[in-house]
DRENMAR-428592 format. One record per residue (C-alpha): residue in three letters; y negated, z, x negated. Coordinates in steps of 0.2 Angstrom, whole numbers, plus 5000, padded with zeros to 4 digits. Layout:
<nodes>
<node "ALA" <Y Z X>>
...
</nodes>
This chain:
<nodes>
<node "UNK" <4753 5649 3594>>
<node "UNK" <4740 5657 3582>>
<node "UNK" <4727 5649 3571>>
<node "UNK" <4722 5660 3556>>
<node "UNK" <4708 5656 3545>>
<node "UNK" <4707 5662 3527>>
<node "UNK" <4694 5658 3515>>
<node "UNK" <4702 5651 3500>>
<node "UNK" <4687 5644 3491>>
<node "UNK" <4687 5627 3500>>
<node "UNK" <4675 5624 3513>>
<node "UNK" <4682 5613 3527>>
<node "UNK" <4665 5610 3535>>
<node "UNK" <4663 5608 3554>>
<node "UNK" <4675 5592 3555>>
<node "UNK" <4689 5600 3546>>
<node "UNK" <4688 5617 3555>>
<node "UNK" <4687 5608 3572>>
<node "UNK" <4702 5597 3568>>
<node "UNK" <4713 5612 3563>>
<node "UNK" <4708 5620 3580>>
<node "UNK" <4711 5604 3590>>
<node "UNK" <4728 5601 3582>>
<node "UNK" <4734 5618 3586>>
<node "UNK" <4727 5618 3604>>
<node "UNK" <4736 5601 3607>>
<node "UNK" <4752 5608 3599>>
<node "UNK" <4751 5623 3610>>
<node "UNK" <4749 5613 3626>>
<node "UNK" <4763 5601 3622>>
<node "UNK" <4775 5616 3619>>
<node "UNK" <4770 5626 3634>>
<node "UNK" <4778 5614 3647>>
<node "UNK" <4775 5616 3666>>
<node "UNK" <4782 5628 3679>>
<node "UNK" <4783 5624 3698>>
<node "UNK" <4775 5637 3709>>
<node "UNK" <4779 5638 3727>>
<node "UNK" <4778 5650 3742>>
<node "UNK" <4795 5659 3746>>
<node "UNK" <4803 5667 3761>>
<node "UNK" <4815 5681 3760>>
<node "UNK" <4831 5682 3771>>
<node "UNK" <4846 5693 3773>>
<node "UNK" <4862 5682 3776>>
<node "UNK" <4879 5689 3781>>
<node "UNK" <4894 5679 3782>>
<node "UNK" <4913 5678 3779>>
<node "UNK" <4921 5675 3762>>
<node "UNK" <4928 5657 3766>>
<node "UNK" <4909 5652 3768>>
<node "UNK" <4904 5658 3751>>
<node "UNK" <4904 5641 3741>>
<node "UNK" <4896 5631 3755>>
<node "UNK" <4882 5643 3757>>
<node "UNK" <4879 5646 3738>>
<node "UNK" <4877 5627 3736>>
<node "UNK" <4865 5626 3751>>
<node "UNK" <4854 5640 3744>>
<node "UNK" <4854 5633 3727>>
<node "UNK" <4846 5617 3734>>
<node "UNK" <4829 5625 3738>>
<node "UNK" <4830 5644 3733>>
<node "UNK" <4840 5657 3724>>
<node "UNK" <4851 5672 3728>>
<node "UNK" <4841 5689 3724>>
<node "UNK" <4855 5702 3728>>
<node "UNK" <4873 5701 3732>>
<node "UNK" <4884 5713 3742>>
<node "UNK" <4903 5711 3745>>
<node "UNK" <4912 5722 3757>>
<node "UNK" <4921 5717 3773>>
<node "UNK" <4909 5702 3773>>
<node "UNK" <4897 5694 3760>>
<node "UNK" <4878 5699 3761>>
<node "UNK" <4865 5690 3751>>
<node "UNK" <4846 5693 3750>>
<node "UNK" <4839 5676 3746>>
<node "UNK" <4823 5667 3743>>
<node "UNK" <4820 5650 3750>>
<node "UNK" <4805 5639 3748>>
<node "UNK" <4794 5641 3763>>
<node "UNK" <4793 5622 3765>>
<node "UNK" <4812 5621 3767>>
<node "UNK" <4814 5636 3779>>
<node "UNK" <4816 5626 3795>>
<node "UNK" <4828 5613 3787>>
<node "UNK" <4838 5627 3779>>
<node "UNK" <4840 5636 3796>>
<node "UNK" <4846 5619 3803>>
<node "UNK" <4858 5615 3789>>
<node "UNK" <4865 5633 3788>>
<node "UNK" <4869 5632 3807>>
<node "UNK" <4877 5615 3806>>
<node "UNK" <4887 5620 3790>>
<node "UNK" <4894 5636 3796>>
<node "UNK" <4894 5632 3815>>
<node "UNK" <4883 5647 3818>>
<node "UNK" <4895 5659 3810>>
<node "UNK" <4882 5668 3800>>
<node "UNK" <4869 5682 3803>>
<node "UNK" <4852 5677 3796>>
<node "UNK" <4837 5689 3796>>
<node "UNK" <4820 5686 3789>>
<node "UNK" <4814 5701 3780>>
</nodes>
C-alpha cells in the first residue's frame, strides 16, 4: 500500500491530509491479515509404504513435511510444533505400533 501526494492546486490542510494517511493505514492493516508464529522441531522419520497416509495425516495436524525420499522405505524430514512434540511421539507410536524410526535432527 502506498500513499502518493501530488500537489494539484488544492490545499487539503492538516485534516484532509491526516484523513488520507489514516484511511490508507487502516486499509493496509485490514488487508495484511495475521500469521501464526511458533517454534518447530525437526525430525527424520522412516517407515514402510503401507503407513504413508496415516503418518501424513498425523503430521498435517501440527506440522509439515519438508523433504521426502522414497526407496525401499519412505523417509520424511518433518517440522512439528514444539508444543506438540510429546503428543506427536505418543500418537505416532500408537498409530504405527512402533514400526517407525524417529530421529530428532
